[in-house]
C-alpha positions in Angstrom: -214.8 268.6 -18.1 -215.5 265.3 -16.6 -217.9 264.1 -13.7 -219.3 260.9 -12.2 -223.0 260.6 -12.1 -224.6 258.0 -9.7 -228.2 257.1 -10.9 -230.0 254.6 -8.7 -227.7 251.7 -8.2 -225.8 252.2 -11.3 -222.4 254.0 -11.7 -221.7 255.9 -14.9 -218.6 257.8 -16.0 -219.0 260.7 -18.4 -216.4 262.6 -20.3 -217.0 265.8 -21.9 -214.4 267.0 -24.3 -214.5 270.4 -25.9 -213.5 271.4 -29.5 -210.2 270.1 -30.4 -207.3 272.6 -30.6 -203.9 272.4 -32.1 -202.6 271.0 -28.8 -205.1 268.1 -29.1 -208.2 267.3 -27.3 -208.2 267.2 -23.5 -208.1 263.7 -22.2 -209.6 261.8 -19.3 -207.9 258.5 -18.5 -209.5 255.9 -16.3 -207.3 252.8 -15.7 -206.4 250.4 -13.2 -202.8 250.3 -11.6 -200.9 248.4 -8.8 -202.2 250.9 -6.4 -205.9 251.3 -7.3 -208.3 252.8 -9.7 -206.9 256.0 -11.1 -208.9 258.7 -12.7 -206.6 261.3 -14.4 -207.3 264.6 -16.3 -204.7 266.1 -18.6 -204.2 269.9 -18.7 -204.3 271.4 -22.1 -204.5 275.0 -23.5 -208.3 275.3 -22.9 -207.7 275.8 -19.3 -206.8 274.4 -15.9 -210.2 274.1 -14.2 -210.6 270.5 -14.8 -212.4 269.4 -11.6 -213.9 266.1 -10.7 -217.6 266.1 -9.5 -219.7 263.8 -7.7 -223.6 264.7 -8.1 -226.8 262.9 -6.9 -230.5 263.6 -6.9 -233.1 264.7 -9.3 -232.7 267.6 -11.5 -229.7 268.9 -13.5 -226.3 267.7 -12.2 -225.0 271.0 -11.7 -227.5 271.7 -9.2 -226.9 268.5 -7.1 -223.1 268.5 -6.6 -222.4 266.8 -3.3 -218.6 266.2 -3.7 -215.8 268.2 -5.7 -212.1 267.6 -6.2 -210.7 270.8 -7.6 -207.8 270.9 -10.0 -205.7 272.5 -7.2 -205.9 269.6 -5.2 -208.7 270.6 -2.7 -211.8 268.9 -2.1 -215.2 270.4 -1.2 -218.5 268.8 0.2 -221.9 270.5 0.5 -222.9 268.7 3.6 -219.7 268.2 5.6 -217.7 265.1 6.4 -219.1 262.3 8.5 -217.8 259.2 10.0 -219.8 256.2 11.5 -218.5 253.4 13.6 -215.0 255.1 13.6 -212.9 258.1 13.9 -212.8 261.0 11.5 -209.3 261.8 10.4 -208.2 265.0 9.0 -204.6 264.5 8.2 -202.0 266.9 6.6 -199.0 265.4 4.8 -200.4 261.9 5.2 -197.4 260.6 3.2 -194.9 262.4 5.3 -193.2 263.8 2.4 -193.0 267.5 3.5 -192.7 269.5 6.7 -194.9 272.3 8.2 -198.2 271.3 7.0 -201.0 272.8 9.0 -204.7 271.9 9.1 -206.4 275.2 8.5 -210.1 275.9 9.2 -211.6 278.9 7.1 -214.5 280.1 4.9 -215.4 281.9 1.8 -213.2 280.0 -0.7 -211.6 276.8 -1.8 -208.5 278.8 -3.1 -206.0 278.9 -0.2 -205.0 282.6 -1.0 -208.7 283.5 -0.7 -209.5 281.6 2.4 -210.6 283.7 5.6 -208.8 281.6 8.2 -210.6 281.2 11.5 -208.5 278.3 13.1 -205.2 276.6 12.6 -203.8 273.2 13.8 -200.1 273.1 13.3 -198.1 270.0 12.6 -196.4 270.8 16.0 -199.9 270.1 17.6 -200.4 273.9 18.4 -204.1 275.1 18.1 -204.5 278.7 17.1 -207.9 280.6 17.2 -207.8 284.0 15.6 -204.0 283.5 14.9 -202.2 281.7 12.1 -199.0 281.5 14.3 -200.0 279.8 17.6 -197.3 280.0 20.5 -198.8 277.2 22.8 -201.2 274.1 22.8 -203.9 276.6 22.7 -203.5 280.1 21.5 -206.5 282.5 21.3 -206.5 285.9 19.9 -209.9 287.6 20.8 -212.7 286.9 23.4 -213.4 283.8 24.7 -217.2 283.1 25.7 -217.7 280.0 27.8 -220.3 278.4 30.0 -219.1 275.8 32.6 -216.1 275.2 34.7 -212.6 275.6 33.9 -210.3 272.7 35.4 -206.4 273.1 35.9 -204.8 270.1 37.1 -201.3 269.9 38.5 -198.3 270.7 36.4 -196.9 267.4 37.6 -199.8 265.6 35.6 -203.3 264.6 35.7 -204.3 262.8 38.8 -201.0 263.9 40.6 -200.6 266.4 43.4 -198.8 269.5 42.7 -199.2 273.1 41.4 -201.5 274.4 38.8 -200.4 277.7 37.1 -202.3 280.6 35.6 -199.7 282.9 34.2 -199.9 286.4 32.4 -196.9 286.1 30.2 -195.7 285.7 26.6 -192.9 284.1 24.8 -190.6 287.3 24.7 -189.3 286.7 28.2 -188.7 290.7 28.4 -192.1 292.2 28.7 -194.0 293.2 31.8 -197.6 291.9 32.0 -200.2 292.3 34.8 -203.3 290.2 35.3 -206.7 291.8 35.8 -209.7 289.8 36.9 -213.0 291.3 36.0 -216.8 290.8 36.9 -219.9 292.2 35.3 -222.5 293.7 37.8 -225.8 294.6 36.2 -224.0 295.1 32.9 -221.2 297.2 34.2 -217.6 296.0 34.2 -216.0 295.8 37.6 -212.2 295.6 38.1 -212.4 293.0 40.9 -208.7 291.9 41.4 -205.5 293.1 39.7 -201.9 291.6 40.1 -199.2 294.0 38.9 -196.2 292.7 37.1 -194.1 293.4 40.2 -196.4 290.9 42.2 -198.5 293.6 44.1 -202.2 292.5 44.5 -204.9 295.0 44.4 -208.6 294.3 45.2 -211.0 297.1 44.2 -207.9 299.0 42.9 -206.2 298.7 39.5 -202.8 300.1 40.7 -201.9 298.4 43.9 -198.8 300.0 45.6 -198.0 297.4 48.1 -198.1 293.7 48.3 -201.7 293.7 49.1 -203.8 296.7 48.5 -207.5 296.6 49.2 -209.9 299.4 48.6 -213.3 298.5 50.1 -214.8 296.3 52.9 -212.9 293.0 53.8 -214.3 290.0 55.6 -211.8 287.2 56.5 -213.4 284.0 57.8 -210.6 282.0 59.6 -207.1 282.6 61.0 -205.1 285.6 59.6 -201.3 285.4 59.9 -199.6 288.8 59.1 -196.0 288.8 58.7 -195.3 292.0 57.0 -196.7 295.5 56.6 -200.5 295.5 55.8 -202.5 298.6 54.8 -206.3 298.5 55.0 -208.6 301.0 53.4 -212.1 300.4 54.1 -213.9 298.0 56.6 -212.4 294.8 57.5 -214.4 291.8 59.2 -212.6 288.9 60.8 -214.3 285.8 61.5 -211.3 284.1 62.9 -208.0 284.7 64.7 -205.5 287.3 63.7 -201.9 286.4 64.3 -199.0 288.9 63.9 -196.1 286.8 63.6 -193.1 288.8 62.6 -190.2 287.3 64.5 -187.7 289.9 63.6 -189.5 292.9 65.2 -192.4 294.0 67.4 -195.7 294.5 65.2 -196.8 298.1 65.0 -200.3 299.5 64.2 -200.1 302.9 62.4 -203.4 304.9 62.6 -203.6 307.7 60.0 -206.8 309.4 61.3 -208.7 307.1 63.8 -209.4 303.6 64.8 -212.8 302.6 66.1 -213.8 299.3 67.6 -217.4 298.7 67.3 -219.0 295.8 69.4 -222.4 294.5 68.4 -225.3 293.7 70.7 -224.9 290.0 70.5 -224.8 288.2 73.7 -221.1 288.0 75.2 -219.9 290.2 72.5 -216.7 291.9 73.8 -213.2 293.1 73.0 -210.4 291.5 74.9 -206.6 291.5 75.0 -205.1 288.4 76.5 -201.8 287.9 78.1 -199.3 285.1 77.2 -201.3 282.5 79.3 -204.7 283.3 77.9 -206.1 285.3 80.6 -208.0 288.6 79.8 -205.5 291.4 80.4 -208.1 293.9 79.2 -211.8 293.1 78.7 -214.4 295.5 77.3 -218.1 294.6 77.3 -220.9 295.9 75.0 -221.6 298.8 77.5 -218.2 299.9 77.4 -217.2 298.9 80.8 -213.6 298.0 81.2 -211.9 295.2 83.2 -208.2 295.0 83.8 -206.3 292.1 85.4 -208.5 289.2 84.5 -212.0 290.7 85.2 -214.5 289.7 82.5 -217.8 289.3 84.5 -219.8 291.5 86.8 -218.5 294.7 85.2 -220.7 297.0 87.2 -218.4 300.1 86.9 -216.9 301.9 84.0 -213.5 300.8 85.0 -212.6 297.8 87.3 -209.0 296.9 88.1 -207.8 293.6 89.8 -204.3 294.7 91.0 -202.2 297.7 91.9 -202.3 301.0 90.1 -199.2 303.4 89.9 -199.7 306.8 88.3 -197.6 309.9 88.0 -200.8 311.9 88.5 -204.5 311.5 89.0 -207.4 314.1 88.0 -210.9 313.5 88.9 -213.9 315.6 87.7 -216.0 317.2 90.5 -219.1 319.4 90.3 -217.7 321.3 93.5 -214.9 321.4 95.8 -215.1 321.9 99.6 -213.9 325.7 99.6 -217.5 326.4 100.6 -216.2 325.4 104.2 -214.7 329.0 104.4 -217.9 330.8 103.6 -219.1 333.1 106.3 -222.4 331.4 106.6 -221.0 327.8 106.5 -222.5 325.8 109.4 -219.5 324.3 111.0 -220.3 321.6 113.4 -218.9 322.3 116.8 -216.4 319.8 118.4 -219.0 318.8 121.0 -221.4 318.1 118.2 -218.8 316.1 116.4 -218.0 314.2 119.6 -221.7 313.2 120.0 -221.7 312.1 116.2 -218.7 309.9 116.1 -219.8 308.3 119.4 -223.0 307.3 117.8 -221.9 306.4 114.3 -218.2 305.6 114.7 -217.3 307.6 111.5 -217.0 311.2 110.6 -220.0 313.0 109.1 -220.3 312.3 105.2 -217.7 309.6 105.2 -218.9 306.0 104.3 -218.8 303.5 107.1 -216.6 300.5 107.1 -219.7 298.2 106.2 -220.5 300.5 103.2 -216.9 300.5 101.8 -216.8 296.6 102.3 -220.1 296.2 100.4 -220.0 299.0 97.8 -216.2 299.8 97.4 -214.4 303.1 98.2 -215.6 306.1 96.0 -212.2 307.6 95.7 -213.7 311.0 94.3 -216.2 311.3 97.0 -213.9 310.3 99.6 -211.2 312.7 98.5 -213.6 315.6 98.5 -215.1 314.7 101.9 -211.5 314.4 103.2 -210.7 317.9 102.0 -214.0 319.1 103.5 -213.0 317.5 106.9 -209.3 319.0 106.7 -210.6 322.3 106.0 -213.2 322.0 108.9 -210.2 320.9 111.2 -208.3 324.0 110.1 -211.2 326.1 110.9 -211.5 324.5 114.5 -207.8 325.0 114.7 -208.0 328.6 113.7 -210.8 329.2 116.3 -208.8 327.6 118.9 -205.8 329.5 118.2 -207.7 332.8 118.5 -209.2 331.4 121.8 -205.5 330.6 122.9 -204.4 334.0 121.9 -207.1 335.8 123.7 -206.5 333.7 126.6 -202.8 334.7 126.5 -203.6 338.3 126.4 -205.8 337.8 129.4 -203.1 336.1 131.2 -200.6 339.1 130.5 -203.2 341.5 131.8 -203.7 339.4 134.8 -199.9 339.2 135.3 -199.6 343.0 135.2 -202.5 343.2 137.5 -200.9 340.9 139.9 -197.5 342.7 139.7 -199.3 346.0 140.5 -201.1 344.3 143.4 -197.9 342.9 144.7 -196.2 346.3 144.4 -199.0 348.0 146.3 -199.0 345.3 148.9 -195.2 345.8 149.6 -195.7 349.5 149.8 -198.4 349.0 152.4 -196.1 346.7 154.3 -193.4 349.1 154.3 -195.7 351.8 155.7 -196.9 349.6 158.3 -193.2 348.5 159.4 -192.2 352.1 159.7 -194.8 352.8 162.3 
């Protein structure tokens, strides 16, 4: 066994030779050559563990070993490797005499068959953590724990504009791999976003069925342009414009169970549908009043329309209907009384005046009911007049019969008088 011992500023070379054997003693040779100072140990039958040691410090040298060159060609230090005023090089195959020499980082042994490998840098420049066969520039098998930012510069090069790629893939080019983004909420794992191998994206769902599948509330701050089918499960808040821009067909909104529009109580909050020129075709304010045809202010009524209305039918609710006119105890205004009223007010009883209509508008429900009332009253007057006419006709017939009888009697008297 041989070792170097450094004491103070002196340098000493010691050689220990065990008991000779038939093969001859082990030999340590120290000599100069044209390539430098060479220290060489010969192997013999006493064993192969002929290492080279460097020891320093007080005490027995075996307790102060700082550097060791093993007979298998490996080296060991007790306090690591350091470089000052320069770079630290770890080089495999420094004389370029072989191929596929990797730099391996491991623990527990200096014998390569017993080393517990933790990291490997291949001669191709591939770095593997937790794997001895890295497939890329950085290949990690296991969890990565990091604090800080992850920067991805463009594929076109650092400092260049372009595209940065985050890919879920392997080298087989035949497997199907999705991408799951997770977060942690109070210690619980949350599956925040999932991208299926077919490209479907799920938010709050692990198996998206369509291109974008959202399970939960959604807030969109900015313009939203939809060119395909979109399914929304949950609340969606838009803080910008929503544009449906499919040029191939009209956009459709399918409502499975119901669609509610909730307006806040913020000033000028409203729901509006605009026409092609930017005017409000439909406008709904926070009270629920609706304006159609460009009406968006002074919505004093539940529905206000600026324009003509065409409908195949119209139904208005009413608490009563003027059939009470035909009741026996109905106080029917006489035509004389009616004449006096219209002469004074220039309108029918119960009907709004022209001034009231101009000021307040025309209440169609009220006017319709009042109109029916007046029509029914008119019918009652007509019926009464018909009954009067029929009674007068009966009287006229009776009078005619009486006149005929009188004429007959007069003629009889005339004949009697003429015969005398």
